[in-house]
C-alpha positions in Angstrom: 112.9 169.8 86.0 110.0 172.3 85.9 109.7 174.7 83.0 107.5 177.6 81.7 108.8 180.1 79.2 112.0 181.5 80.7 111.6 179.5 83.9 113.5 176.3 83.5 114.5 175.1 86.8 116.6 172.0 87.6 115.6 170.6 91.0 119.0 171.6 92.2 119.1 175.3 93.1 115.4 175.7 92.8 114.0 179.1 93.9 110.9 179.5 96.1 107.7 179.4 94.0 106.7 182.9 95.4 109.7 184.4 93.6 108.7 182.7 90.4 105.2 184.1 90.7 106.5 187.6 91.3 108.7 187.3 88.2 105.7 186.1 86.1 103.6 189.0 87.2 106.3 191.4 86.1 107.2 189.5 82.9 103.6 189.2 81.7 102.4 192.6 82.9 99.6 190.9 84.8 98.4 193.0 87.7 98.2 191.1 91.0 95.6 193.5 92.5 92.2 192.5 91.3 93.2 189.2 89.8 91.0 186.2 90.7 92.1 184.8 94.0 94.0 188.0 94.9 93.9 187.6 98.7 95.1 184.0 98.6 97.9 184.7 96.1 99.0 187.8 97.9 99.2 186.1 101.2 101.2 183.2 99.6 103.7 185.5 97.9 104.5 187.5 101.0 104.4 184.6 103.5 106.6 182.2 101.4 104.4 179.3 102.5 103.7 176.2 100.5 101.6 176.1 97.3 98.5 174.1 98.0 96.1 172.7 95.5 93.8 175.7 96.1 96.6 178.2 95.4 97.8 176.2 92.3 94.2 176.3 90.9 94.0 180.0 91.4 97.4 180.6 89.8 96.6 178.4 86.8 93.5 180.7 86.3 95.7 183.8 86.4 98.4 182.4 84.2 96.6 180.3 81.5 99.9 178.9 80.1 100.2 176.9 83.4 98.1 174.3 85.0 97.7 173.0 88.6 100.4 170.3 88.0 103.0 173.0 87.0 102.5 174.8 90.3 102.5 171.7 92.5 105.6 170.4 90.7 107.3 173.7 91.2 106.6 173.4 95.0 107.8 169.8 95.0 111.0 170.7 93.2 111.7 173.5 95.6 111.2 171.2 98.6 113.5 168.5 97.1 116.2 171.1 96.5 116.0 172.2 100.1 116.4 168.5 101.3 119.4 168.1 99.0 121.0 171.2 100.5 120.5 169.8 104.0 122.1 166.5 103.1 125.3 168.3 102.1 
């Protein structure tokens, strides 16, 4: 299970990390435009690709209550949930 504030996600039914990031920007009032790593984070959010170590590091800089491990675990949990769905 991955958790941060209101975001407690069991591996089952995990949502894509890009959706979590969009929600965090809204919830915290943080502005995406102009944040450190803006281009990288923006491309990730709108491409729904994978969180890499580079993206995780940038996100942990934007959201200080998180760390690189949080973002990488979120990606892992999402991928595991998708595998579980395929097995059904």
